[in-house]
C-alpha positions in Angstrom: 10.3 -7.1 -6.0 13.8 -5.5 -6.6 15.8 -7.1 -4.1 19.6 -8.5 -4.4 20.3 -12.2 -4.8 21.4 -12.6 -1.0 18.1 -10.7 0.2 16.2 -13.0 -2.2 17.8 -16.0 -0.7 17.7 -14.6 2.7 13.5 -14.7 2.3 13.6 -17.9 0.7 13.8 -19.7 3.9 13.0 -17.1 6.4 9.3 -18.5 7.0 10.2 -21.8 8.2 10.8 -20.6 12.7 7.9 -20.9 14.0 9.4 -18.9 17.1 10.1 -15.8 14.4 6.9 -16.0 13.0 5.1 -15.8 16.8 7.0 -12.3 17.2 6.2 -11.0 13.4 2.4 -11.9 14.3 3.0 -9.9 17.3 4.5 -6.9 14.9 1.9 -7.3 12.6 -0.9 -6.4 15.0 1.2 -2.8 15.3 1.6 -2.3 12.0 -2.3 -3.1 10.8 -2.9 -0.7 13.9 -0.7 2.0 11.8 -2.9 1.3 8.7 -6.0 1.5 10.1 -5.1 4.5 12.1 -3.5 6.1 9.1 -6.8 5.0 6.8 -9.4 6.5 9.0 -7.5 9.8 9.2 -6.9 10.0 5.5 -10.8 9.4 4.4 -10.4 6.3 2.5 -13.5 4.3 2.0 -14.8 1.8 4.6 -14.1 -1.7 3.9 -11.0 -0.7 1.3 -10.1 -3.1 -1.2 -6.3 -3.8 -0.4 -3.4 -5.2 -2.2 0.1 -6.0 -0.1 3.6 -6.1 -1.7 5.6 -7.9 0.3 3.1 -9.7 2.4 5.6 -12.1 3.7 3.3 -14.8 5.8 0.3 -12.9 5.5 0.5 -11.7 9.4 -0.7 -8.3 8.6 -3.3 -9.6 6.5 -4.9 -11.8 9.5 -4.4 -8.4 11.6 -6.3 -6.4 9.3 -8.9 -9.2 9.1 -9.1 -9.6 12.5 -10.2 -5.6 12.6 -12.4 -6.4 10.1 -11.0 -3.7 7.9 -10.8 -4.7 4.2 -13.4 -5.8 1.5 -10.9 -7.7 -0.2 -7.5 -8.0 0.1 -5.1 -9.5 -2.6 -1.0 -10.2 -1.4 2.1 -10.8 -3.2 5.3 -11.7 -2.2 8.5 -13.0 -3.5 9.1 -16.0 -1.0 7.2 -19.1 -2.0 7.8 -20.3 1.4 6.0 -17.3 2.8 2.7 -17.6 0.3 2.4 -20.9 1.1 2.4 -20.3 5.1 0.2 -17.4 4.1 -2.5 -19.3 2.3 -2.7 -21.9 5.0 -4.0 -18.9 7.5 -7.1 -19.7 5.2 -7.7 -15.5 5.9 -11.2 -14.7 5.1 -11.5 -12.6 1.8 -7.8 -12.7 1.3 -5.4 -14.5 -1.2 -2.0 -14.7 -1.8 0.6 -15.2 -4.8 4.2 -15.4 -5.3 5.8 -12.8 -8.1 9.1 -12.4 -9.5 10.3 -8.8 -10.6 9.0 -5.8 -10.2 5.7 -6.2 -12.0 2.8 -7.1 -10.4 -0.4 -8.8 -12.0 -3.0 -5.9 -11.1 -4.8 -3.4 -13.2 -4.3 0.1 -13.0 -6.5 1.5 -10.1 -7.7 -1.9 -9.1 -7.2 -1.3 -5.2 -7.8 1.1 -3.1 -5.2 0.9 -1.1 -1.7 -0.2 -1.7 0.2 -1.7 1.7 4.0 -1.6 1.3 5.2 -2.7 5.0 9.0 -2.5 5.9 9.9 -3.5 2.5 11.2 -0.9 1.4 14.2 -0.7 3.3 14.8 -3.8 1.5 15.0 -2.6 -2.0 17.6 -2.4 -4.3 15.4 0.1 -6.9 12.6 1.4 -4.0 11.3 3.8 -6.5 10.6 1.1 -9.1 8.3 -0.4 -6.8 6.7 2.5 -5.3 5.3 3.8 -8.8 4.3 0.3 -9.4 2.2 1.0 -6.5 1.0 4.2 -7.1 -0.2 2.6 -10.6 -2.6 -0.1 -8.7 -3.8 1.9 -6.0 -5.6 5.6 -5.2 -3.7 5.8 -2.1 0.5 4.0 -1.0 0.8 3.4 2.7 4.4 2.8 3.5 6.0 2.2 6.5 10.1 1.6 7.1 12.3 1.6 10.4 13.9 4.7 11.1 17.4 3.1 11.2 19.5 6.0 10.2 20.5 7.4 13.8 23.5 8.0 15.6 23.8 4.3 15.7 24.5 4.1 12.5 28.1 2.9 11.5 30.1 4.9 8.7 30.6 1.7 6.6 27.5 -0.2 5.4 27.5 -3.8 7.2 25.0 -6.8 6.6 22.3 -7.5 8.8 20.3 -10.8 8.5 17.0 -9.2 8.1 18.3 -7.7 4.7 17.8 -3.9 5.4 20.1 -2.3 2.6 18.5 1.2 2.9 18.3 3.1 6.0 15.8 6.0 6.6 15.1 9.0 8.8 11.3 10.5 8.7 13.0 13.1 6.5 14.6 10.8 3.8 11.6 8.7 3.8 9.3 11.4 3.2 11.4 12.6 0.6 12.0 9.1 -1.6 8.0 9.2 -1.6 7.9 12.7 -2.8 10.4 12.1 -5.0 8.0 9.9 -6.8 5.4 12.1 -7.7 3.4 11.8 -4.5 1.6 13.9 -1.9 1.9 12.9 0.8 -1.4 13.2 3.1 -0.4 11.3 6.8 2.8 10.7 8.5 3.1 9.3 11.7 6.1 7.5 14.1 5.6 5.0 16.3 7.4 3.3 19.4 6.5 -0.8 18.4 4.4 -2.0 21.1 5.7 -3.3 24.4 4.9 -7.1 23.3 6.7 -6.9 20.3 10.1 -5.3 21.9 10.4 -7.8 24.8 9.3 -10.6 23.0 12.8 -12.6 22.4 14.0 -10.9 26.2 12.0 -9.5 28.8 14.3 -8.1 30.8 14.9 -5.1 33.5 17.0 -3.0 31.1 14.7 -3.9 28.2 11.7 -2.7 29.9 13.4 0.6 31.1 14.7 1.1 27.5 10.9 0.6 26.2 10.0 3.4 28.7 12.4 5.5 27.6 12.1 5.3 23.9 7.8 6.0 24.6 8.6 9.1 26.4 11.0 10.8 24.4 9.0 10.1 21.3 6.1 11.7 23.2 7.5 14.7 24.5 10.8 14.8 22.4 10.8 13.3 19.1 13.5 14.7 17.2 16.0 13.7 20.0 13.7 10.3 20.4 14.4 9.7 16.6 18.0 10.4 16.8 19.0 7.7 19.4 16.4 5.1 18.6 14.7 2.9 15.8 11.3 4.1 15.6 8.9 2.9 12.6 7.7 5.8 10.7 4.3 5.2 8.6 3.1 7.1 5.6 -0.3 7.4 3.5 0.2 9.0 0.0 -1.4 9.6 -2.9 -0.5 10.5 -6.3 0.1 14.7 -6.3 -2.9 16.3 -7.6 -5.3 14.1 -7.2 -6.4 14.8 -3.4 
């Protein structure tokens, strides 16, 4: 995948922390629920064949399996430590492979669905991987955090998550469409209370989560301008729907 050496170094050791893995597993349940929702609404076949690019330690694969969602699953990631952790899960019907660069060892049209969940914000050249996903799958699901809001500083500041691209719900849609995709479904979601409060379940954090939830339900435009939500899109190559 097209990531900088700095991001690559960050991810080399990211999956050794057991506490953070537990948090990521909670978040993976949210992400898997978004996958299932959009695929059902988008009319994908039951038990689809899935390729996930940027699978990390396999949290989404595990969550999708627990939901009985996929027929078969192949996960790819640049982090060898992530792949090793994913393999330790022994998810039935799933394989995990380490890759280098933007080329994924899958034949054209080999999957019903390609998942890029919280990957695009890390990429130096996101369109390169979007085109690769389009080559592999009839449908592609992209999820990113909406971090381009009023709190975004004027100048770029490195963060320890390696997010080098910031998006709004419109800019990620335009990015996907600029790669000759047709967007079939698009949703904005607030991470679950369990994920949001995992590290610190204070009263102020609980209140903030409730405010975020209320704004998203009642005035989503205002909510997205103030807080970070998750945006999920299901797309297919333009002209193939």
